[in-house]
PyMOL Python script that loads the backbone (N, CA, C, O; Angstrom):
from pymol import cmd

cmd.read_pdbstr("""\
ATOM      1  N   UNK A   1     -27.349  10.751  24.833  1.00  0.00           N
ATOM      2  CA  UNK A   1     -27.279  12.065  24.204  1.00  0.00           C
ATOM      3  C   UNK A   1     -26.964  13.113  25.262  1.00  0.00           C
ATOM      4  O   UNK A   1     -27.503  13.075  26.368  1.00  0.00           O
ATOM      5  N   UNK A   2     -26.105  14.027  24.921  1.00  0.00           N
ATOM      6  CA  UNK A   2     -25.663  15.073  25.822  1.00  0.00           C
ATOM      7  C   UNK A   2     -26.559  16.305  25.737  1.00  0.00           C
ATOM      8  O   UNK A   2     -27.159  16.577  24.697  1.00  0.00           O
ATOM      9  N   UNK A   3     -26.643  17.038  26.828  1.00  0.00           N
ATOM     10  CA  UNK A   3     -27.355  18.312  26.842  1.00  0.00           C
ATOM     11  C   UNK A   3     -26.441  19.473  26.456  1.00  0.00           C
ATOM     12  O   UNK A   3     -26.864  20.629  26.436  1.00  0.00           O
ATOM     13  N   UNK A   4     -25.204  19.158  26.155  1.00  0.00           N
ATOM     14  CA  UNK A   4     -24.250  20.194  25.789  1.00  0.00           C
ATOM     15  C   UNK A   4     -24.635  20.822  24.456  1.00  0.00           C
ATOM     16  O   UNK A   4     -25.297  20.204  23.622  1.00  0.00           O
ATOM     17  N   UNK A   5     -24.200  22.069  24.280  1.00  0.00           N
ATOM     18  CA  UNK A   5     -24.398  22.792  23.031  1.00  0.00           C
ATOM     19  C   UNK A   5     -23.034  23.263  22.524  1.00  0.00           C
ATOM     20  O   UNK A   5     -22.000  22.982  23.129  1.00  0.00           O
ATOM     21  N   UNK A   6     -23.053  23.969  21.427  1.00  0.00           N
ATOM     22  CA  UNK A   6     -21.817  24.582  20.938  1.00  0.00           C
ATOM     23  C   UNK A   6     -22.144  25.986  20.449  1.00  0.00           C
ATOM     24  O   UNK A   6     -23.296  26.306  20.158  1.00  0.00           O
ATOM     25  N   UNK A   7     -21.105  26.819  20.363  1.00  0.00           N
ATOM     26  CA  UNK A   7     -21.295  28.202  19.932  1.00  0.00           C
ATOM     27  C   UNK A   7     -19.990  28.715  19.325  1.00  0.00           C
ATOM     28  O   UNK A   7     -18.928  28.116  19.497  1.00  0.00           O
ATOM     29  N   UNK A   8     -20.092  29.816  18.624  1.00  0.00           N
ATOM     30  CA  UNK A   8     -18.936  30.498  18.050  1.00  0.00           C
ATOM     31  C   UNK A   8     -18.413  31.492  19.077  1.00  0.00           C
ATOM     32  O   UNK A   8     -19.194  32.130  19.782  1.00  0.00           O
ATOM     33  N   UNK A   9     -17.086  31.625  19.161  1.00  0.00           N
ATOM     34  CA  UNK A   9     -16.506  32.610  20.067  1.00  0.00           C
ATOM     35  C   UNK A   9     -15.266  33.190  19.394  1.00  0.00           C
ATOM     36  O   UNK A   9     -14.244  32.506  19.358  1.00  0.00           O
ATOM     37  N   UNK A  10     -15.295  34.392  18.866  1.00  0.00           N
ATOM     38  CA  UNK A  10     -16.174  35.493  19.197  1.00  0.00           C
ATOM     39  C   UNK A  10     -17.511  35.495  18.461  1.00  0.00           C
ATOM     40  O   UNK A  10     -18.540  35.704  19.103  1.00  0.00           O
ATOM     41  N   UNK A  11     -17.549  35.272  17.153  1.00  0.00           N
ATOM     42  CA  UNK A  11     -18.833  35.258  16.443  1.00  0.00           C
ATOM     43  C   UNK A  11     -18.672  34.448  15.159  1.00  0.00           C
ATOM     44  O   UNK A  11     -17.564  34.284  14.649  1.00  0.00           O
ATOM     45  N   UNK A  12     -19.778  33.950  14.651  1.00  0.00           N
ATOM     46  CA  UNK A  12     -19.738  33.189  13.405  1.00  0.00           C
ATOM     47  C   UNK A  12     -19.212  34.053  12.262  1.00  0.00           C
ATOM     48  O   UNK A  12     -18.390  33.595  11.468  1.00  0.00           O
ATOM     49  N   UNK A  13     -19.675  35.288  12.176  1.00  0.00           N
ATOM     50  CA  UNK A  13     -19.263  36.179  11.098  1.00  0.00           C
ATOM     51  C   UNK A  13     -17.751  36.397  11.098  1.00  0.00           C
ATOM     52  O   UNK A  13     -17.112  36.377  10.046  1.00  0.00           O
ATOM     53  N   UNK A  14     -17.189  36.604  12.279  1.00  0.00           N
ATOM     54  CA  UNK A  14     -15.755  36.848  12.400  1.00  0.00           C
ATOM     55  C   UNK A  14     -14.949  35.600  12.040  1.00  0.00           C
ATOM     56  O   UNK A  14     -13.969  35.683  11.300  1.00  0.00           O
ATOM     57  N   UNK A  15     -15.361  34.446  12.562  1.00  0.00           N
ATOM     58  CA  UNK A  15     -14.592  33.218  12.386  1.00  0.00           C
ATOM     59  C   UNK A  15     -14.715  32.612  10.996  1.00  0.00           C
ATOM     60  O   UNK A  15     -13.775  31.970  10.525  1.00  0.00           O
ATOM     61  N   UNK A  16     -15.842  32.798  10.331  1.00  0.00           N
ATOM     62  CA  UNK A  16     -16.068  32.121   9.050  1.00  0.00           C
ATOM     63  C   UNK A  16     -15.919  33.023   7.835  1.00  0.00           C
ATOM     64  O   UNK A  16     -16.134  32.575   6.709  1.00  0.00           O
ATOM     65  N   UNK A  17     -15.560  34.267   8.037  1.00  0.00           N
ATOM     66  CA  UNK A  17     -15.432  35.200   6.912  1.00  0.00           C
ATOM     67  C   UNK A  17     -14.468  34.658   5.862  1.00  0.00           C
ATOM     68  O   UNK A  17     -13.312  34.361   6.166  1.00  0.00           O
ATOM     69  N   UNK A  18     -14.944  34.533   4.638  1.00  0.00           N
ATOM     70  CA  UNK A  18     -14.123  34.095   3.524  1.00  0.00           C
ATOM     71  C   UNK A  18     -14.001  32.588   3.352  1.00  0.00           C
ATOM     72  O   UNK A  18     -13.378  32.129   2.394  1.00  0.00           O
ATOM     73  N   UNK A  19     -14.580  31.811   4.254  1.00  0.00           N
ATOM     74  CA  UNK A  19     -14.505  30.359   4.130  1.00  0.00           C
ATOM     75  C   UNK A  19     -15.571  29.840   3.168  1.00  0.00           C
ATOM     76  O   UNK A  19     -16.671  30.390   3.119  1.00  0.00           O
ATOM     77  N   UNK A  20     -15.266  28.795   2.406  1.00  0.00           N
ATOM     78  CA  UNK A  20     -16.280  28.184   1.552  1.00  0.00           C
ATOM     79  C   UNK A  20     -17.431  27.614   2.403  1.00  0.00           C
ATOM     80  O   UNK A  20     -17.201  27.154   3.521  1.00  0.00           O
ATOM     81  N   UNK A  21     -18.663  27.642   1.880  1.00  0.00           N
ATOM     82  CA  UNK A  21     -19.809  27.132   2.636  1.00  0.00           C
ATOM     83  C   UNK A  21     -19.651  25.681   3.084  1.00  0.00           C
ATOM     84  O   UNK A  21     -20.116  25.319   4.165  1.00  0.00           O
ATOM     85  N   UNK A  22     -19.012  24.853   2.282  1.00  0.00           N
ATOM     86  CA  UNK A  22     -18.808  23.454   2.664  1.00  0.00           C
ATOM     87  C   UNK A  22     -17.911  23.302   3.876  1.00  0.00           C
ATOM     88  O   UNK A  22     -18.107  22.398   4.688  1.00  0.00           O
ATOM     89  N   UNK A  23     -16.930  24.180   4.002  1.00  0.00           N
ATOM     90  CA  UNK A  23     -16.036  24.151   5.158  1.00  0.00           C
ATOM     91  C   UNK A  23     -16.804  24.567   6.412  1.00  0.00           C
ATOM     92  O   UNK A  23     -16.655  23.954   7.469  1.00  0.00           O
ATOM     93  N   UNK A  24     -17.617  25.599   6.292  1.00  0.00           N
ATOM     94  CA  UNK A  24     -18.426  26.047   7.429  1.00  0.00           C
ATOM     95  C   UNK A  24     -19.371  24.928   7.865  1.00  0.00           C
ATOM     96  O   UNK A  24     -19.542  24.692   9.061  1.00  0.00           O
ATOM     97  N   UNK A  25     -19.980  24.244   6.912  1.00  0.00           N
ATOM     98  CA  UNK A  25     -20.875  23.134   7.233  1.00  0.00           C
ATOM     99  C   UNK A  25     -20.126  22.019   7.961  1.00  0.00           C
ATOM    100  O   UNK A  25     -20.658  21.428   8.902  1.00  0.00           O
ATOM    101  N   UNK A  26     -18.908  21.729   7.539  1.00  0.00           N
ATOM    102  CA  UNK A  26     -18.108  20.698   8.205  1.00  0.00           C
ATOM    103  C   UNK A  26     -17.732  21.118   9.617  1.00  0.00           C
ATOM    104  O   UNK A  26     -17.732  20.289  10.527  1.00  0.00           O
ATOM    105  N   UNK A  27     -17.416  22.381   9.813  1.00  0.00           N
ATOM    106  CA  UNK A  27     -17.099  22.875  11.155  1.00  0.00           C
ATOM    107  C   UNK A  27     -18.325  22.755  12.059  1.00  0.00           C
ATOM    108  O   UNK A  27     -18.208  22.348  13.214  1.00  0.00           O
ATOM    109  N   UNK A  28     -19.486  23.104  11.542  1.00  0.00           N
ATOM    110  CA  UNK A  28     -20.720  22.973  12.322  1.00  0.00           C
ATOM    111  C   UNK A  28     -20.988  21.515  12.662  1.00  0.00           C
ATOM    112  O   UNK A  28     -21.432  21.212  13.769  1.00  0.00           O
ATOM    113  N   UNK A  29     -20.724  20.610  11.726  1.00  0.00           N
ATOM    114  CA  UNK A  29     -20.914  19.180  11.984  1.00  0.00           C
ATOM    115  C   UNK A  29     -19.971  18.699  13.077  1.00  0.00           C
ATOM    116  O   UNK A  29     -20.385  17.985  13.991  1.00  0.00           O
ATOM    117  N   UNK A  30     -18.696  19.093  12.984  1.00  0.00           N
ATOM    118  CA  UNK A  30     -17.723  18.704  14.004  1.00  0.00           C
ATOM    119  C   UNK A  30     -18.079  19.273  15.367  1.00  0.00           C
ATOM    120  O   UNK A  30     -17.967  18.579  16.377  1.00  0.00           O
ATOM    121  N   UNK A  31     -18.502  20.514  15.406  1.00  0.00           N
ATOM    122  CA  UNK A  31     -18.876  21.139  16.675  1.00  0.00           C
ATOM    123  C   UNK A  31     -20.076  20.420  17.300  1.00  0.00           C
ATOM    124  O   UNK A  31     -20.132  20.249  18.518  1.00  0.00           O
ATOM    125  N   UNK A  32     -21.024  20.003  16.475  1.00  0.00           N
ATOM    126  CA  UNK A  32     -22.176  19.243  16.973  1.00  0.00           C
ATOM    127  C   UNK A  32     -21.724  17.907  17.554  1.00  0.00           C
ATOM    128  O   UNK A  32     -22.212  17.483  18.602  1.00  0.00           O
ATOM    129  N   UNK A  33     -20.792  17.247  16.870  1.00  0.00           N
ATOM    130  CA  UNK A  33     -20.269  15.969  17.373  1.00  0.00           C
ATOM    131  C   UNK A  33     -19.496  16.166  18.677  1.00  0.00           C
ATOM    132  O   UNK A  33     -19.617  15.357  19.598  1.00  0.00           O
ATOM    133  N   UNK A  34     -18.711  17.226  18.760  1.00  0.00           N
ATOM    134  CA  UNK A  34     -17.975  17.500  19.995  1.00  0.00           C
ATOM    135  C   UNK A  34     -18.927  17.778  21.154  1.00  0.00           C
ATOM    136  O   UNK A  34     -18.704  17.305  22.268  1.00  0.00           O
ATOM    137  N   UNK A  35     -19.982  18.537  20.897  1.00  0.00           N
ATOM    138  CA  UNK A  35     -20.971  18.815  21.941  1.00  0.00           C
ATOM    139  C   UNK A  35     -21.673  17.533  22.371  1.00  0.00           C
ATOM    140  O   UNK A  35     -22.008  17.377  23.545  1.00  0.00           O
ATOM    141  N   UNK A  36     -21.901  16.614  21.434  1.00  0.00           N
ATOM    142  CA  UNK A  36     -22.551  15.347  21.771  1.00  0.00           C
ATOM    143  C   UNK A  36     -21.689  14.510  22.716  1.00  0.00           C
ATOM    144  O   UNK A  36     -22.209  13.672  23.454  1.00  0.00           O
ATOM    145  N   UNK A  37     -20.372  14.735  22.695  1.00  0.00           N
ATOM    146  CA  UNK A  37     -19.488  14.030  23.625  1.00  0.00           C
ATOM    147  C   UNK A  37     -19.698  14.492  25.064  1.00  0.00           C
ATOM    148  O   UNK A  37     -19.340  13.782  26.004  1.00  0.00           O
ATOM    149  N   UNK A  38     -20.272  15.672  25.237  1.00  0.00           N
ATOM    150  CA  UNK A  38     -20.501  16.200  26.581  1.00  0.00           C
ATOM    151  C   UNK A  38     -19.190  16.417  27.311  1.00  0.00           C
ATOM    152  O   UNK A  38     -18.256  16.982  26.741  1.00  0.00           O
ATOM    153  N   UNK A  39     -19.099  15.978  28.565  1.00  0.00           N
ATOM    154  CA  UNK A  39     -17.882  16.209  29.355  1.00  0.00           C
ATOM    155  C   UNK A  39     -16.632  15.566  28.757  1.00  0.00           C
ATOM    156  O   UNK A  39     -15.518  15.994  29.056  1.00  0.00           O
ATOM    157  N   UNK A  40     -16.801  14.556  27.925  1.00  0.00           N
ATOM    158  CA  UNK A  40     -15.642  13.917  27.292  1.00  0.00           C
ATOM    159  C   UNK A  40     -14.994  14.802  26.233  1.00  0.00           C
ATOM    160  O   UNK A  40     -13.889  14.505  25.779  1.00  0.00           O
ATOM    161  N   UNK A  41     -15.653  15.869  25.837  1.00  0.00           N
ATOM    162  CA  UNK A  41     -15.073  16.759  24.831  1.00  0.00           C
ATOM    163  C   UNK A  41     -13.817  17.462  25.334  1.00  0.00           C
ATOM    164  O   UNK A  41     -13.046  17.986  24.531  1.00  0.00           O
ATOM    165  N   UNK A  42     -13.597  17.485  26.650  1.00  0.00           N
ATOM    166  CA  UNK A  42     -12.372  18.110  27.183  1.00  0.00           C
ATOM    167  C   UNK A  42     -11.136  17.282  26.853  1.00  0.00           C
ATOM    168  O   UNK A  42     -10.012  17.743  27.051  1.00  0.00           O
ATOM    169  N   UNK A  43     -11.335  16.046  26.345  1.00  0.00           N
ATOM    170  CA  UNK A  43     -10.215  15.175  25.962  1.00  0.00           C
ATOM    171  C   UNK A  43     -10.150  14.930  24.461  1.00  0.00           C
ATOM    172  O   UNK A  43      -9.266  14.207  24.002  1.00  0.00           O
ATOM    173  N   UNK A  44     -11.047  15.504  23.694  1.00  0.00           N
ATOM    174  CA  UNK A  44     -11.068  15.297  22.235  1.00  0.00           C
ATOM    175  C   UNK A  44      -9.971  16.130  21.577  1.00  0.00           C
ATOM    176  O   UNK A  44      -9.606  17.193  22.078  1.00  0.00           O
ATOM    177  N   UNK A  45      -9.457  15.650  20.471  1.00  0.00           N
ATOM    178  CA  UNK A  45      -8.442  16.397  19.739  1.00  0.00           C
ATOM    179  C   UNK A  45      -7.089  16.370  20.423  1.00  0.00           C
ATOM    180  O   UNK A  45      -6.776  15.447  21.175  1.00  0.00           O
ATOM    181  N   UNK A  46      -6.296  17.385  20.157  1.00  0.00           N
ATOM    182  CA  UNK A  46      -4.944  17.498  20.718  1.00  0.00           C
ATOM    183  C   UNK A  46      -4.898  18.663  21.685  1.00  0.00           C
ATOM    184  O   UNK A  46      -5.720  19.569  21.549  1.00  0.00           O
ATOM    185  N   UNK A  47      -4.018  18.704  22.625  1.00  0.00           N
ATOM    186  CA  UNK A  47      -2.945  17.764  22.908  1.00  0.00           C
ATOM    187  C   UNK A  47      -3.453  16.507  23.611  1.00  0.00           C
ATOM    188  O   UNK A  47      -4.462  16.535  24.316  1.00  0.00           O
ATOM    189  N   UNK A  48      -2.732  15.406  23.404  1.00  0.00           N
ATOM    190  CA  UNK A  48      -3.136  14.118  23.958  1.00  0.00           C
ATOM    191  C   UNK A  48      -2.735  13.937  25.416  1.00  0.00           C
ATOM    192  O   UNK A  48      -3.335  13.128  26.124  1.00  0.00           O
ATOM    193  N   UNK A  49      -1.737  14.671  25.872  1.00  0.00           N
ATOM    194  CA  UNK A  49      -1.171  14.432  27.193  1.00  0.00           C
ATOM    195  C   UNK A  49      -1.905  15.134  28.341  1.00  0.00           C
ATOM    196  O   UNK A  49      -1.520  14.988  29.501  1.00  0.00           O
ATOM    197  N   UNK A  50      -2.944  15.882  28.028  1.00  0.00           N
ATOM    198  CA  UNK A  50      -3.712  16.547  29.089  1.00  0.00           C
ATOM    199  C   UNK A  50      -5.128  16.799  28.598  1.00  0.00           C
ATOM    200  O   UNK A  50      -5.420  16.670  27.409  1.00  0.00           O
ATOM    201  N   UNK A  51      -5.995  17.155  29.522  1.00  0.00           N
ATOM    202  CA  UNK A  51      -7.363  17.487  29.142  1.00  0.00           C
ATOM    203  C   UNK A  51      -7.652  18.929  29.505  1.00  0.00           C
ATOM    204  O   UNK A  51      -6.958  19.528  30.326  1.00  0.00           O
ATOM    205  N   UNK A  52      -8.676  19.476  28.888  1.00  0.00           N
ATOM    206  CA  UNK A  52      -9.057  20.862  29.142  1.00  0.00           C
ATOM    207  C   UNK A  52      -8.213  21.833  28.344  1.00  0.00           C
ATOM    208  O   UNK A  52      -7.312  21.439  27.604  1.00  0.00           O
ATOM    209  N   UNK A  53      -8.516  23.096  28.504  1.00  0.00           N
ATOM    210  CA  UNK A  53      -7.798  24.131  27.787  1.00  0.00           C
ATOM    211  C   UNK A  53      -8.192  24.167  26.323  1.00  0.00           C
ATOM    212  O   UNK A  53      -9.114  23.474  25.893  1.00  0.00           O
ATOM    213  N   UNK A  54      -7.487  24.978  25.573  1.00  0.00           N
ATOM    214  CA  UNK A  54      -7.744  25.115  24.147  1.00  0.00           C
ATOM    215  C   UNK A  54      -7.304  23.838  23.430  1.00  0.00           C
ATOM    216  O   UNK A  54      -6.155  23.414  23.557  1.00  0.00           O
ATOM    217  N   UNK A  55      -8.216  23.230  22.682  1.00  0.00           N
ATOM    218  CA  UNK A  55      -7.973  21.966  22.006  1.00  0.00           C
ATOM    219  C   UNK A  55      -7.917  22.195  20.495  1.00  0.00           C
ATOM    220  O   UNK A  55      -8.466  23.175  19.993  1.00  0.00           O
ATOM    221  N   UNK A  56      -7.265  21.303  19.782  1.00  0.00           N
ATOM    222  CA  UNK A  56      -7.122  21.407  18.327  1.00  0.00           C
ATOM    223  C   UNK A  56      -7.695  20.145  17.696  1.00  0.00           C
ATOM    224  O   UNK A  56      -7.463  19.034  18.173  1.00  0.00           O
ATOM    225  N   UNK A  57      -8.452  20.337  16.609  1.00  0.00           N
ATOM    226  CA  UNK A  57      -9.044  19.206  15.897  1.00  0.00           C
ATOM    227  C   UNK A  57      -8.837  19.418  14.400  1.00  0.00           C
ATOM    228  O   UNK A  57      -9.139  20.486  13.866  1.00  0.00           O
ATOM    229  N   UNK A  58      -8.320  18.395  13.735  1.00  0.00           N
ATOM    230  CA  UNK A  58      -8.057  18.463  12.301  1.00  0.00           C
ATOM    231  C   UNK A  58      -9.350  18.588  11.512  1.00  0.00           C
ATOM    232  O   UNK A  58     -10.401  18.102  11.930  1.00  0.00           O
ATOM    233  N   UNK A  59      -9.255  19.247  10.365  1.00  0.00           N
ATOM    234  CA  UNK A  59     -10.428  19.552   9.554  1.00  0.00           C
ATOM    235  C   UNK A  59     -10.219  19.066   8.128  1.00  0.00           C
ATOM    236  O   UNK A  59      -9.220  19.407   7.494  1.00  0.00           O
ATOM    237  N   UNK A  60     -11.145  18.283   7.626  1.00  0.00           N
ATOM    238  CA  UNK A  60     -11.160  17.819   6.234  1.00  0.00           C
ATOM    239  C   UNK A  60      -9.818  17.241   5.791  1.00  0.00           C
ATOM    240  O   UNK A  60      -9.193  17.731   4.851  1.00  0.00           O
ATOM    241  N   UNK A  61      -9.397  16.202   6.479  1.00  0.00           N
ATOM    242  CA  UNK A  61      -8.186  15.484   6.087  1.00  0.00           C
ATOM    243  C   UNK A  61      -6.910  16.272   6.227  1.00  0.00           C
ATOM    244  O   UNK A  61      -5.980  16.068   5.447  1.00  0.00           O
ATOM    245  N   UNK A  62      -6.830  17.162   7.190  1.00  0.00           N
ATOM    246  CA  UNK A  62      -5.618  17.936   7.420  1.00  0.00           C
ATOM    247  C   UNK A  62      -5.498  19.204   6.605  1.00  0.00           C
ATOM    248  O   UNK A  62      -4.445  19.843   6.609  1.00  0.00           O
ATOM    249  N   UNK A  63      -6.563  19.586   5.901  1.00  0.00           N
ATOM    250  CA  UNK A  63      -6.519  20.815   5.095  1.00  0.00           C
ATOM    251  C   UNK A  63      -6.776  22.060   5.946  1.00  0.00           C
ATOM    252  O   UNK A  63      -6.805  23.179   5.434  1.00  0.00           O
ATOM    253  N   UNK A  64      -6.957  21.855   7.213  1.00  0.00           N
ATOM    254  CA  UNK A  64      -7.160  22.940   8.159  1.00  0.00           C
ATOM    255  C   UNK A  64      -7.402  22.369   9.528  1.00  0.00           C
ATOM    256  O   UNK A  64      -7.335  21.156   9.724  1.00  0.00           O
ATOM    257  N   UNK A  65      -7.686  23.239  10.480  1.00  0.00           N
ATOM    258  CA  UNK A  65      -8.023  22.763  11.814  1.00  0.00           C
ATOM    259  C   UNK A  65      -8.858  23.816  12.532  1.00  0.00           C
ATOM    260  O   UNK A  65      -8.872  24.994  12.174  1.00  0.00           O
ATOM    261  N   UNK A  66      -9.553  23.337  13.561  1.00  0.00           N
ATOM    262  CA  UNK A  66     -10.281  24.260  14.431  1.00  0.00           C
ATOM    263  C   UNK A  66      -9.666  24.175  15.818  1.00  0.00           C
ATOM    264  O   UNK A  66      -9.162  23.131  16.232  1.00  0.00           O
ATOM    265  N   UNK A  67      -9.717  25.281  16.515  1.00  0.00           N
ATOM    266  CA  UNK A  67      -9.370  25.307  17.920  1.00  0.00           C
ATOM    267  C   UNK A  67     -10.665  25.546  18.673  1.00  0.00           C
ATOM    268  O   UNK A  67     -11.463  26.410  18.307  1.00  0.00           O
ATOM    269  N   UNK A  68     -10.863  24.772  19.725  1.00  0.00           N
ATOM    270  CA  UNK A  68     -12.098  24.892  20.483  1.00  0.00           C
ATOM    271  C   UNK A  68     -11.819  24.788  21.970  1.00  0.00           C
ATOM    272  O   UNK A  68     -10.772  24.296  22.392  1.00  0.00           O
ATOM    273  N   UNK A  69     -12.759  25.254  22.740  1.00  0.00           N
ATOM    274  CA  UNK A  69     -12.683  25.222  24.187  1.00  0.00           C
ATOM    275  C   UNK A  69     -13.948  24.556  24.701  1.00  0.00           C
ATOM    276  O   UNK A  69     -15.053  25.035  24.446  1.00  0.00           O
ATOM    277  N   UNK A  70     -13.788  23.453  25.424  1.00  0.00           N
ATOM    278  CA  UNK A  70     -14.924  22.769  26.044  1.00  0.00           C
ATOM    279  C   UNK A  70     -15.029  23.257  27.491  1.00  0.00           C
ATOM    280  O   UNK A  70     -14.087  23.100  28.268  1.00  0.00           O
ATOM    281  N   UNK A  71     -16.157  23.839  27.848  1.00  0.00           N
ATOM    282  CA  UNK A  71     -16.327  24.431  29.173  1.00  0.00           C
ATOM    283  C   UNK A  71     -17.425  23.673  29.921  1.00  0.00           C
ATOM    284  O   UNK A  71     -18.611  23.929  29.709  1.00  0.00           O
ATOM    285  N   UNK A  72     -17.032  22.735  30.801  1.00  0.00           N
ATOM    286  CA  UNK A  72     -18.034  21.948  31.531  1.00  0.00           C
ATOM    287  C   UNK A  72     -19.014  22.805  32.329  1.00  0.00           C
ATOM    288  O   UNK A  72     -20.197  22.474  32.409  1.00  0.00           O
ATOM    289  N   UNK A  73     -18.543  23.888  32.911  1.00  0.00           N
ATOM    290  CA  UNK A  73     -19.416  24.763  33.702  1.00  0.00           C
ATOM    291  C   UNK A  73     -20.557  25.331  32.865  1.00  0.00           C
ATOM    292  O   UNK A  73     -21.658  25.538  33.375  1.00  0.00           O
ATOM    293  N   UNK A  74     -20.300  25.584  31.585  1.00  0.00           N
ATOM    294  CA  UNK A  74     -21.328  26.120  30.680  1.00  0.00           C
ATOM    295  C   UNK A  74     -22.023  25.021  29.885  1.00  0.00           C
ATOM    296  O   UNK A  74     -23.019  25.278  29.208  1.00  0.00           O
ATOM    297  N   UNK A  75     -21.497  23.787  29.964  1.00  0.00           N
ATOM    298  CA  UNK A  75     -21.966  22.677  29.134  1.00  0.00           C
ATOM    299  C   UNK A  75     -22.000  23.088  27.664  1.00  0.00           C
ATOM    300  O   UNK A  75     -22.998  22.915  26.965  1.00  0.00           O
ATOM    301  N   UNK A  76     -20.867  23.640  27.226  1.00  0.00           N
ATOM    302  CA  UNK A  76     -20.784  24.190  25.876  1.00  0.00           C
ATOM    303  C   UNK A  76     -19.388  23.998  25.296  1.00  0.00           C
ATOM    304  O   UNK A  76     -18.389  24.067  26.013  1.00  0.00           O
ATOM    305  N   UNK A  77     -19.334  23.760  24.008  1.00  0.00           N
ATOM    306  CA  UNK A  77     -18.085  23.737  23.253  1.00  0.00           C
ATOM    307  C   UNK A  77     -18.053  25.008  22.419  1.00  0.00           C
ATOM    308  O   UNK A  77     -18.971  25.268  21.641  1.00  0.00           O
ATOM    309  N   UNK A  78     -17.000  25.798  22.580  1.00  0.00           N
ATOM    310  CA  UNK A  78     -16.858  27.059  21.861  1.00  0.00           C
ATOM    311  C   UNK A  78     -15.815  26.908  20.751  1.00  0.00           C
ATOM    312  O   UNK A  78     -14.667  26.561  21.030  1.00  0.00           O
ATOM    313  N   UNK A  79     -16.194  27.161  19.514  1.00  0.00           N
ATOM    314  CA  UNK A  79     -15.249  27.197  18.403  1.00  0.00           C
ATOM    315  C   UNK A  79     -14.582  28.566  18.466  1.00  0.00           C
ATOM    316  O   UNK A  79     -15.245  29.594  18.334  1.00  0.00           O
ATOM    317  N   UNK A  80     -13.252  28.572  18.670  1.00  0.00           N
ATOM    318  CA  UNK A  80     -12.521  29.825  18.921  1.00  0.00           C
ATOM    319  C   UNK A  80     -11.659  30.303  17.761  1.00  0.00           C
ATOM    320  O   UNK A  80     -11.422  31.503  17.623  1.00  0.00           O
ATOM    321  N   UNK A  81     -11.186  29.379  16.922  1.00  0.00           N
ATOM    322  CA  UNK A  81     -10.292  29.773  15.834  1.00  0.00           C
ATOM    323  C   UNK A  81     -10.376  28.738  14.739  1.00  0.00           C
ATOM    324  O   UNK A  81     -10.537  27.548  15.011  1.00  0.00           O
ATOM    325  N   UNK A  82     -10.267  29.184  13.498  1.00  0.00           N
ATOM    326  CA  UNK A  82     -10.288  28.296  12.342  1.00  0.00           C
ATOM    327  C   UNK A  82      -9.093  28.635  11.456  1.00  0.00           C
ATOM    328  O   UNK A  82      -8.864  29.796  11.116  1.00  0.00           O
ATOM    329  N   UNK A  83      -8.346  27.614  11.092  1.00  0.00           N
ATOM    330  CA  UNK A  83      -7.275  27.769  10.112  1.00  0.00           C
ATOM    331  C   UNK A  83      -7.634  26.907   8.919  1.00  0.00           C
ATOM    332  O   UNK A  83      -7.832  25.700   9.060  1.00  0.00           O
ATOM    333  N   UNK A  84      -7.720  27.513   7.746  1.00  0.00           N
ATOM    334  CA  UNK A  84      -8.066  26.799   6.518  1.00  0.00           C
ATOM    335  C   UNK A  84      -6.984  27.047   5.493  1.00  0.00           C
ATOM    336  O   UNK A  84      -6.745  28.188   5.097  1.00  0.00           O
ATOM    337  N   UNK A  85      -6.326  25.980   5.059  1.00  0.00           N
ATOM    338  CA  UNK A  85      -5.261  26.111   4.064  1.00  0.00           C
ATOM    339  C   UNK A  85      -5.757  25.750   2.672  1.00  0.00           C
ATOM    340  O   UNK A  85      -5.077  25.992   1.674  1.00  0.00           O
ATOM    341  N   UNK A  86      -6.953  25.165   2.617  1.00  0.00           N
ATOM    342  CA  UNK A  86      -7.597  24.848   1.348  1.00  0.00           C
ATOM    343  C   UNK A  86      -6.873  23.817   0.617  1.00  0.00           C
ATOM    344  O   UNK A  86      -7.284  23.432  -0.477  1.00  0.00           O
TER     345      UNK A  86
END
""", "prot")
cmd.dss("prot")
cmd.show_as("cartoon", "prot")
cmd.util.cbc("prot")
cmd.orient("prot")
């Protein structure tokens, strides 16, 4: 188990405004799983050809995606952007 955590960046209110509660719950679940990966979260999602930087992870079968930043120095995964096409 990793000591990493996750957080919203800039804020939960800003990022989740207008999203259905089930989508928010799925994003929280994914963020928890990414944090559990610990340092390996810098390689999760896309792009596949490099690690670090802003990463993209598909959401609910391709109906949207999240962009996140894994910061080893902070031991934290930050959810930075959400695109939901519904």
